[in-house]
C-alpha positions as CSV (number, residue, x, y, z in Angstrom):
1,M,-120.8,223.3,-71.9
2,T,-124.4,221.2,-72.5
3,G,-126.1,222.2,-68.5
4,T,-123.8,221.7,-65.7
5,G,-125.0,220.6,-62.2
6,T,-127.4,217.8,-61.4
7,T,-130.7,219.2,-60.1
8,L,-133.2,220.8,-62.4
9,W,-133.1,223.9,-60.8
10,D,-129.3,223.8,-61.5
11,L,-130.4,223.5,-65.1
12,V,-132.5,226.7,-64.5
13,A,-129.7,228.0,-63.1
14,W,-127.5,227.6,-65.6
15,R,-129.1,228.8,-68.4
16,A,-130.1,232.0,-66.7
17,A,-126.3,232.8,-66.5
18,R,-126.3,232.1,-70.4
19,T,-128.7,233.6,-72.1
20,P,-130.6,235.8,-69.5
21,G,-132.1,238.2,-72.1
22,A,-133.1,234.9,-74.4
23,T,-136.9,234.5,-74.7
24,A,-137.9,231.5,-72.9
25,L,-141.7,231.2,-73.0
26,I,-144.0,233.1,-75.1
27,Q,-148.1,232.5,-73.6
28,G,-149.7,232.3,-77.2
29,A,-153.2,234.4,-77.0
30,E,-156.1,235.0,-79.8
31,S,-154.1,238.1,-80.5
32,A,-150.6,239.3,-80.7
33,R,-151.5,242.4,-78.1
34,H,-152.5,239.6,-75.5
35,E,-149.4,237.6,-75.6
36,R,-146.8,237.6,-73.0
37,R,-143.0,236.6,-72.9
38,I,-140.6,235.8,-70.1
39,T,-136.7,235.4,-71.0
40,F,-134.8,232.6,-69.2
41,G,-133.2,234.8,-67.0
42,E,-136.6,236.1,-65.5
43,L,-137.5,232.8,-65.2
44,H,-134.5,232.2,-62.7
45,R,-135.2,235.1,-61.0
46,R,-139.3,235.1,-60.8
47,A,-139.1,231.5,-60.0
48,E,-137.2,232.3,-57.1
49,Q,-139.2,234.8,-55.9
50,V,-142.3,232.7,-56.3
51,A,-139.9,230.3,-54.3
52,A,-139.9,232.7,-51.5
53,G,-143.4,233.3,-51.3
54,L,-144.4,229.7,-50.8
55,H,-142.0,229.7,-48.2
56,D,-144.4,232.2,-46.1
57,L,-147.2,230.0,-47.0
58,G,-145.0,227.0,-45.6
59,V,-143.8,225.1,-48.5
60,R,-140.4,223.3,-46.9
61,P,-138.0,220.7,-48.2
62,G,-140.0,217.5,-48.7
63,S,-144.1,219.7,-48.6
64,R,-146.2,217.2,-50.7
65,V,-148.1,220.1,-53.0
66,V,-150.9,219.3,-55.8
67,W,-151.3,221.4,-58.7
68,Q,-153.8,221.5,-61.0
69,L,-152.8,224.4,-63.3
70,P,-153.2,224.9,-67.2
71,T,-150.1,225.3,-69.8
72,R,-149.0,229.1,-68.4
73,I,-145.8,230.7,-67.4
74,E,-147.5,231.3,-64.4
75,T,-147.7,227.0,-64.1
76,V,-144.0,226.8,-65.2
77,L,-143.0,228.9,-62.6
78,L,-145.0,227.9,-59.8
79,S,-143.1,224.2,-61.0
80,L,-140.0,225.9,-61.1
81,A,-140.3,227.6,-57.8
82,L,-141.4,224.1,-56.1
83,A,-138.5,222.1,-57.5
84,R,-136.2,225.5,-56.1
85,I,-137.6,224.6,-52.8
86,G,-137.2,220.7,-53.2
87,A,-141.0,220.2,-52.4
88,V,-142.7,217.1,-53.5
89,Q,-145.2,218.1,-56.4
90,S,-148.1,215.8,-57.9
91,P,-149.3,217.8,-60.8
92,V,-152.8,216.7,-62.3
93,V,-154.2,217.5,-65.1
94,P,-156.9,220.5,-65.5
95,L,-159.5,218.8,-66.7
96,Y,-159.8,216.2,-63.8
97,R,-162.8,216.7,-61.5
98,D,-163.4,216.0,-57.7
99,H,-163.0,212.3,-57.9
100,E,-159.9,212.0,-59.3
101,V,-158.3,215.3,-57.6
102,G,-159.6,213.8,-54.2
103,Q,-157.9,210.6,-55.0
104,V,-154.5,212.6,-56.0
105,L,-154.9,214.4,-52.8
106,R,-155.5,211.3,-49.9
107,R,-152.5,209.2,-51.9
108,T,-150.0,212.1,-52.3
109,R,-151.1,212.9,-48.0
110,A,-151.0,216.2,-50.1
111,T,-151.2,219.7,-47.7
112,F,-150.6,222.3,-50.2
113,L,-153.0,222.5,-53.4
114,A,-152.7,225.1,-56.2
115,V,-155.3,225.5,-58.2
116,P,-156.6,228.3,-60.6
117,D,-160.2,230.1,-59.5
118,T,-162.5,229.8,-62.3
119,W,-160.9,227.9,-65.2
120,R,-162.9,226.8,-68.6
121,G,-166.2,227.7,-66.9
122,F,-165.3,225.4,-64.0
123,D,-165.2,226.7,-60.4
124,H,-161.3,225.1,-59.0
125,R,-161.2,227.0,-55.7
126,A,-164.9,225.7,-55.2
127,M,-164.2,222.2,-55.8
128,A,-160.9,222.7,-53.5
129,H,-162.3,224.0,-50.3
130,R,-165.0,221.1,-51.0
131,L,-162.4,218.4,-51.4
132,A,-160.5,220.1,-48.3
133,A,-163.1,219.9,-46.2
134,G,-162.9,215.9,-46.4
135,L,-159.7,215.2,-45.9
136,P,-158.2,213.9,-42.7
137,G,-155.7,216.9,-42.5
138,P,-155.4,219.9,-43.1
139,L,-154.7,221.4,-46.7
140,T,-153.8,225.4,-47.7
141,V,-155.1,226.2,-50.9
142,I,-153.4,228.2,-53.3
143,E,-155.0,230.2,-56.3
144,A,-152.1,230.6,-58.9
145,Y,-153.3,232.1,-61.9
146,D,-152.8,235.3,-63.0
147,T,-150.6,236.3,-59.9
148,L,-148.5,233.9,-57.8
149,P,-147.4,234.0,-54.1
150,D,-144.4,236.4,-54.2
151,G,-141.3,236.9,-51.8
152,D,-137.9,237.8,-50.6
153,P,-135.6,235.2,-51.8
154,A,-133.4,235.9,-49.0
155,V,-135.6,233.7,-46.7
156,L,-135.4,230.6,-48.8
157,P,-133.0,227.9,-47.4
158,P,-130.5,226.6,-50.0
159,P,-131.4,224.9,-53.5
160,P,-131.1,221.0,-53.0
161,T,-128.4,218.9,-54.2
162,D,-130.0,215.3,-54.2
163,A,-131.1,214.7,-58.1
164,D,-131.7,211.1,-56.7
165,A,-134.4,212.1,-53.9
166,V,-138.3,211.3,-55.7
167,R,-139.7,215.0,-55.5
168,W,-142.3,214.5,-58.4
169,I,-145.3,212.2,-58.2
170,Y,-147.1,211.7,-62.0
171,W,-150.3,209.9,-62.7
172,T,-151.0,207.3,-65.2
173,S,-154.2,207.6,-67.2
174,G,-155.9,204.9,-65.2
175,T,-157.5,204.2,-68.3
176,T,-157.8,200.3,-67.7
177,A,-157.4,200.2,-64.0
178,G,-157.4,202.9,-61.2
179,P,-154.1,205.8,-61.9
180,K,-150.9,204.7,-60.3
181,G,-148.9,207.4,-58.7
182,V,-145.4,207.4,-60.7
183,L,-142.4,208.5,-58.6
184,H,-139.9,210.7,-60.8
185,T,-136.6,212.1,-59.7
186,D,-134.9,215.1,-60.7
187,H,-132.2,212.9,-62.4
188,S,-134.9,210.7,-64.1
189,L,-136.6,213.7,-65.7
190,R,-133.4,215.3,-66.4
191,T,-132.1,212.4,-68.2
192,A,-135.3,211.7,-70.3
193,G,-135.3,215.6,-71.2
194,R,-132.0,215.6,-72.3
195,C,-132.6,212.5,-74.8
196,L,-135.3,214.0,-76.2
197,A,-133.2,217.0,-77.5
198,D,-130.8,215.0,-78.6
199,A,-132.8,213.3,-80.6
200,L,-134.8,215.5,-81.9
201,R,-131.4,217.6,-83.3
202,L,-132.7,220.7,-82.5
203,R,-131.4,223.9,-84.1
204,P,-130.7,227.5,-82.4
205,S,-133.2,229.0,-84.8
206,D,-135.9,227.0,-83.6
207,I,-139.1,227.7,-81.8
208,G,-140.8,225.0,-80.3
209,S,-144.2,224.7,-78.6
210,M,-146.6,223.3,-75.6
211,A,-150.0,222.5,-76.9
212,F,-150.4,219.6,-74.2
213,P,-151.2,220.1,-70.7
214,Y,-148.0,220.9,-68.8
215,A,-149.2,218.9,-65.7
216,H,-148.1,215.6,-68.4
217,V,-145.3,214.1,-67.9
218,A,-144.0,215.5,-71.1
219,G,-144.0,219.1,-69.4
220,P,-140.9,218.7,-67.4
221,D,-139.7,217.0,-70.3
222,Y,-139.6,219.7,-72.8
223,T,-138.3,221.9,-70.3
224,V,-135.4,220.6,-70.0
225,L,-135.4,220.2,-73.6
226,L,-136.0,224.1,-73.8
227,L,-132.8,224.8,-71.3
228,L,-130.5,222.9,-73.3
229,H,-130.8,224.3,-76.4
230,G,-131.7,228.0,-75.0
231,I,-134.9,228.2,-77.4
232,P,-138.3,229.6,-77.2
233,A,-141.6,227.5,-76.5
234,L,-145.3,228.9,-77.5
235,L,-147.4,227.7,-74.8
236,L,-151.0,227.1,-75.2
237,E,-153.3,227.4,-72.5
238,H,-156.1,225.6,-74.6
239,F,-155.5,223.9,-78.0
240,A,-158.4,223.8,-80.4
241,L,-158.3,223.9,-84.5
242,P,-158.3,226.3,-86.1
243,G,-158.1,228.6,-83.6
244,S,-154.7,227.8,-82.3
245,L,-153.3,228.0,-85.6
246,A,-152.8,232.1,-86.0
247,A,-150.2,232.0,-82.6
248,Y,-148.5,228.9,-84.7
249,R,-148.0,231.3,-87.7
250,R,-147.5,234.5,-85.8
251,H,-144.5,233.0,-84.1
252,R,-143.4,230.8,-86.5
253,V,-143.2,227.9,-84.9
254,T,-140.7,225.1,-86.2
255,V,-140.9,222.3,-83.9
256,A,-144.5,221.0,-82.8
257,G,-146.1,217.7,-81.8
258,G,-148.1,216.0,-78.9
259,S,-149.2,212.6,-80.1
260,T,-150.8,211.0,-83.0
261,A,-154.3,212.7,-82.6
262,F,-152.2,216.3,-83.0
263,Y,-151.0,214.9,-86.4
264,A,-154.3,214.2,-87.6
265,L,-155.8,217.6,-86.5
266,F,-153.0,219.7,-88.0
267,L,-153.3,217.4,-91.4
268,A,-157.1,217.7,-91.7
269,E,-156.9,221.6,-91.4
270,Q,-154.3,221.4,-94.2
271,R,-157.3,219.4,-96.2
272,K,-159.3,222.8,-96.1
273,L,-156.7,224.6,-97.8
274,P,-155.7,225.5,-101.5
275,A,-153.9,222.6,-103.5
276,G,-150.1,224.3,-102.8
277,Q,-151.0,226.0,-99.8
278,R,-148.9,225.2,-96.4
279,L,-151.0,225.4,-93.4
280,L,-147.7,226.5,-91.5
281,P,-145.3,227.4,-93.8
282,A,-142.3,227.9,-90.8
283,L,-143.1,224.3,-89.7
284,R,-139.9,221.7,-90.0
285,L,-140.8,218.8,-87.9
286,L,-143.6,217.4,-86.1
287,A,-142.4,215.0,-83.2
288,G,-144.4,213.2,-80.5
289,G,-145.6,209.9,-78.6
290,G,-148.1,208.6,-76.4
291,A,-149.9,206.5,-79.3
292,P,-150.0,204.0,-82.5
293,K,-148.5,205.6,-85.1
294,P,-150.1,204.1,-88.6
295,P,-147.6,204.4,-91.5
296,E,-149.9,205.9,-93.8
297,L,-150.4,208.8,-91.7
298,Y,-146.8,209.0,-91.2
299,H,-146.4,209.7,-94.9
300,E,-150.0,211.6,-95.4
301,V,-148.3,213.9,-92.7
302,V,-145.2,214.2,-95.0
303,A,-146.3,214.8,-98.1
304,E,-149.7,216.8,-97.4
305,L,-148.1,219.3,-94.7
306,G,-144.2,219.5,-96.2
307,C,-142.5,218.8,-92.9
308,R,-141.0,216.0,-91.2
309,L,-142.3,213.6,-88.6
310,T,-140.8,211.7,-85.9
311,H,-142.4,209.4,-83.5
312,G,-141.2,208.3,-80.4
313,Y,-142.0,205.3,-77.7
314,A,-142.7,207.1,-74.0
315,M,-144.8,206.5,-71.2
316,T,-145.4,208.2,-67.8
317,E,-142.8,205.7,-65.9
318,A,-140.6,206.5,-68.5
319,P,-140.7,210.0,-70.1
320,M,-137.8,208.8,-73.5
321,V,-137.8,205.1,-74.0
322,T,-137.3,205.9,-78.3
323,M,-137.2,208.5,-80.6
324,G,-137.1,208.7,-84.1
325,D,-134.1,210.5,-85.9
326,P,-135.3,213.0,-88.6
327,H,-132.2,211.9,-90.4
328,D,-133.4,208.3,-90.0
329,S,-135.4,206.9,-93.6
330,P,-138.8,207.5,-94.3
331,E,-139.3,203.9,-94.2
332,L,-138.1,203.5,-90.7
333,L,-139.8,206.7,-89.6
334,A,-143.2,205.6,-91.0
335,T,-143.0,202.0,-89.5
336,T,-140.7,201.9,-86.4
337,D,-141.0,204.4,-83.1
338,G,-137.6,205.3,-83.5
339,R,-133.9,204.1,-81.3
340,P,-133.4,203.9,-77.6
341,P,-131.1,206.7,-76.3
342,A,-127.5,205.5,-74.3
343,G,-128.2,204.2,-71.5
344,M,-131.8,203.0,-71.7
345,E,-131.9,199.2,-72.3
346,I,-134.6,197.6,-73.9
347,R,-135.2,193.8,-73.5
348,I,-137.9,191.9,-75.0
349,A,-139.3,188.8,-73.6
350,P,-139.4,185.5,-75.4
351,G,-142.4,184.3,-76.5
352,S,-144.8,187.1,-75.2
353,G,-142.6,190.2,-76.8
354,E,-143.7,192.3,-73.5
355,I,-141.4,195.2,-73.7
356,S,-139.0,196.2,-70.4
357,L,-137.1,198.6,-69.7
358,R,-134.1,199.4,-67.5
359,G,-131.9,203.3,-67.0
360,P,-131.8,206.1,-65.6
361,A,-134.7,207.8,-67.2
362,V,-137.3,204.8,-65.7
363,C,-139.4,205.9,-62.4
364,R,-138.6,204.6,-59.0
365,G,-141.6,202.8,-58.9
366,Y,-145.1,203.2,-57.4
367,L,-146.7,205.6,-54.7
368,D,-147.4,203.2,-51.9
369,E,-147.2,199.7,-54.2
370,P,-144.9,197.2,-54.5
371,A,-142.0,198.0,-56.6
372,P,-142.6,196.8,-60.4
373,F,-139.2,196.0,-61.3
374,D,-138.3,192.1,-62.1
375,A,-135.2,190.5,-60.4
376,D,-132.8,192.1,-63.0
377,G,-134.2,195.8,-62.6
378,F,-136.1,196.3,-65.7
379,L,-139.6,197.4,-65.9
380,P,-142.2,195.3,-67.5
381,T,-144.2,198.0,-69.0
382,G,-147.6,195.8,-70.4
383,D,-146.3,196.7,-74.2
384,L,-145.4,194.5,-76.9
385,G,-142.9,194.5,-80.1
386,H,-139.1,193.6,-81.5
387,L,-136.4,195.5,-82.3
388,T,-135.2,195.6,-86.0
389,P,-131.3,194.4,-86.8
390,T,-130.7,198.3,-86.9
391,G,-131.9,199.0,-83.0
392,H,-135.5,200.3,-83.7
393,L,-138.3,199.5,-81.5
394,V,-141.3,198.5,-83.6
395,I,-144.6,198.7,-81.1
396,T,-147.0,196.0,-82.2
397,G,-149.3,196.4,-79.4
398,R,-150.3,196.1,-75.6
399,L,-150.9,192.7,-73.5
400,K,-154.1,194.0,-73.0
401,D,-154.7,194.4,-76.8
402,I,-154.2,191.2,-77.6
403,I,-157.3,189.4,-78.5
404,I,-157.8,185.7,-78.2
405,R,-160.2,184.1,-80.5
406,K,-160.9,180.4,-80.2
407,G,-157.1,180.4,-79.0
408,E,-155.9,182.4,-81.8
409,N,-154.0,185.5,-80.5
410,I,-155.1,189.0,-82.5
411,S,-153.4,192.3,-82.6
412,A,-155.6,194.8,-82.4
413,Q,-152.9,197.4,-83.1
414,E,-152.6,195.4,-86.8
415,I,-156.1,195.6,-87.7
416,E,-156.5,199.6,-86.8
417,E,-153.6,200.0,-88.7
418,L,-155.1,198.4,-92.6
419,L,-158.7,200.4,-91.1
420,H,-156.4,203.8,-91.1
421,R,-155.7,202.8,-95.0
422,H,-159.4,202.8,-95.7
423,P,-160.2,206.7,-97.4
424,D,-163.7,206.6,-94.7
425,V,-161.7,206.3,-91.3
426,A,-160.9,209.3,-89.7
427,D,-159.8,207.0,-87.0
428,A,-160.0,203.5,-85.7
429,A,-160.0,201.4,-82.4
430,V,-160.1,197.4,-82.4
431,I,-161.1,195.5,-79.1
432,G,-161.9,192.4,-77.9
433,L,-165.5,192.0,-76.1
434,P,-166.2,188.3,-74.2
435,D,-168.1,185.7,-76.1
436,A,-169.0,182.7,-74.6
437,E,-168.3,180.2,-77.6
438,R,-165.3,182.3,-78.8
439,G,-163.8,183.4,-76.0
440,E,-163.7,187.0,-77.6
441,R,-164.6,188.8,-80.3
442,V,-163.3,191.3,-82.8
443,C,-165.1,194.4,-82.5
444,A,-163.8,197.5,-84.8
445,V,-164.7,201.3,-83.8
446,L,-164.5,203.2,-86.0
447,E,-165.0,207.4,-86.3
448,Q,-165.5,209.0,-89.7
449,P,-164.7,212.2,-91.3
450,P,-167.5,214.5,-92.1
451,G,-169.2,213.8,-95.2
452,S,-167.3,210.3,-95.8
453,R,-170.0,207.6,-96.8
454,Q,-171.3,205.5,-94.3
455,L,-169.5,202.2,-93.4
456,T,-170.6,198.7,-92.7
457,L,-169.2,195.6,-91.6
458,A,-169.3,194.3,-94.8
459,T,-167.3,197.1,-96.2
460,V,-164.6,197.1,-93.7
461,T,-164.4,193.5,-93.9
462,A,-163.8,193.2,-97.6
463,H,-161.4,196.2,-97.4
464,L,-159.5,194.3,-94.7
465,L,-159.3,191.2,-97.2
466,D,-157.9,193.4,-99.9
467,Q,-155.3,194.6,-97.5
468,G,-154.4,190.8,-96.6
469,L,-155.7,189.9,-93.4
470,A,-156.5,186.6,-92.6
471,P,-160.0,186.0,-92.5
472,H,-160.0,184.6,-88.7
473,K,-158.7,188.4,-87.5
474,L,-161.8,189.6,-89.3
475,P,-164.3,191.6,-86.7
476,E,-167.2,190.5,-86.2
477,R,-168.8,193.9,-84.9
478,L,-168.5,197.1,-86.3
479,E,-169.6,200.2,-84.1
480,V,-169.3,203.8,-85.6
481,L,-169.0,207.3,-83.0
482,A,-169.3,211.1,-84.2
483,A,-165.5,210.9,-82.2
484,L,-163.6,208.1,-80.2
485,P,-163.4,208.9,-76.4
486,R,-160.1,210.4,-75.7
487,G,-157.8,211.2,-72.6
488,A,-157.1,214.5,-71.8
489,T,-153.7,214.6,-72.0
490,L,-152.6,213.1,-75.4
491,R,-156.1,212.0,-76.6
492,K,-155.0,208.7,-76.4
493,V,-158.1,206.1,-76.7
494,L,-159.8,205.1,-74.0
495,K,-160.0,201.5,-74.9
496,Q,-161.7,200.8,-71.5
497,E,-165.0,202.9,-71.7
498,L,-165.5,201.2,-75.2
499,R,-165.1,197.6,-73.7
500,E,-167.1,198.8,-71.0
501,R,-169.7,200.3,-73.3
502,F,-170.2,197.9,-75.9
503,G,-169.0,194.4,-73.6
504,G,-172.8,194.0,-72.9
505,G,-173.8,193.7,-76.5
506,G,-174.9,190.7,-78.9
507,T,-172.3,189.0,-81.2
508,G,-174.1,190.2,-84.5
509,P,-173.2,188.3,-87.9
510,A,-170.0,186.6,-88.4
511,P,-168.1,188.3,-91.6
512,R,-167.5,186.8,-94.8
513,G,-164.7,183.8,-93.8
514,A,-164.7,184.6,-90.2
515,G,-165.6,181.0,-89.5
């Protein structure tokens, strides 16, 4: 049996009946005495009590509830309680402020907003009441941090049964345009989580971790994985290295991840240790997605951290598209993003190479926007790639990351991967900037590791030529930043910010051979 029923709440109830005393979640803290645990049985019982408390406040099936909460046991309980009621919930990453949260409230027409009080120095409660005053309709503000609404489950209506009803609204990052409200169902999120659980080949002894914001679409994705396997996960309210390492070690986390940036952060900490000393001795698997993975980073992580690394391709619209298999060869794990699970169809457009998706894990569309699907029901992603003869997906960039210089198409990702091979490059983002003569010019924006030599345009282009890059693809401008701008969820580089920052500058001298 792998979890019967259809809704997310069905899965919660199934796991609670199967292993009620097994640990589900561990709330990480700086010291062991401040940590908390909850079992699967308690998770089910407490979520029903919170659902009753929310019901007492007026939350009903179909009510629209926005919540902006950090990665905590209480957040998981609130989300599961809303799933028990059958409310429509719209999670928002807690680092967002009045502008973004106000947009979500107006566009969802929410009547409830759950926030912490003051979190990491920002008064979310005051923001909530500021926003409520400017909305056309009433908004009930619910404080949900150390305490949650509580009530008698006898008041609750029966759990929802329609797994295909839209009850989740997630938000794209909005890094290139206004954010879109992505419509998901219990069915689409459960399918994505089940596919992830199957792909990672987890063991009964594994201990997972959630270091990313639970408000990200990966939150329910990972929750489904935990419920299916009955394994626990360490929750980190604020992920920061080296501070978070003690909790990873204390609980002997075996599976961790997040995105490419997380891999690099772990690797940087490993390099501070003496040779032969492992940063996380129990860690056997890093897994993630959300951003391109340079092959060099894969090999460095495996060799230096002493664990396996599987990387996948996903997006808010489809939380699980492909994932590397731990049993794949090192070459496939380094150079591809894995294979799609059964039911996920990938179509590559002739000519452009754009990836389109169709399957049960794909969203149902966008909030108050035209259906994004083509005539065959496929969702165009804006990402570019190809499938290998073995069925593995290789991501080669994004449509918006194709730089057209003098009529020639240049892949930003190709240049970025070569830049990552330079020892004095910690991270790289390549963007196209407007140019009256060339159409666009290539600009490389770099982040360097501490203590490295200052790079120049000449040294960068010489490195790229040594790596075999065609001269017409060489960057014509170099910028070095202390830190690349990153999103609040999986720390993806915000290229739109870089385009806006550097788009008005001069062209700079053309490098050797650029012509």
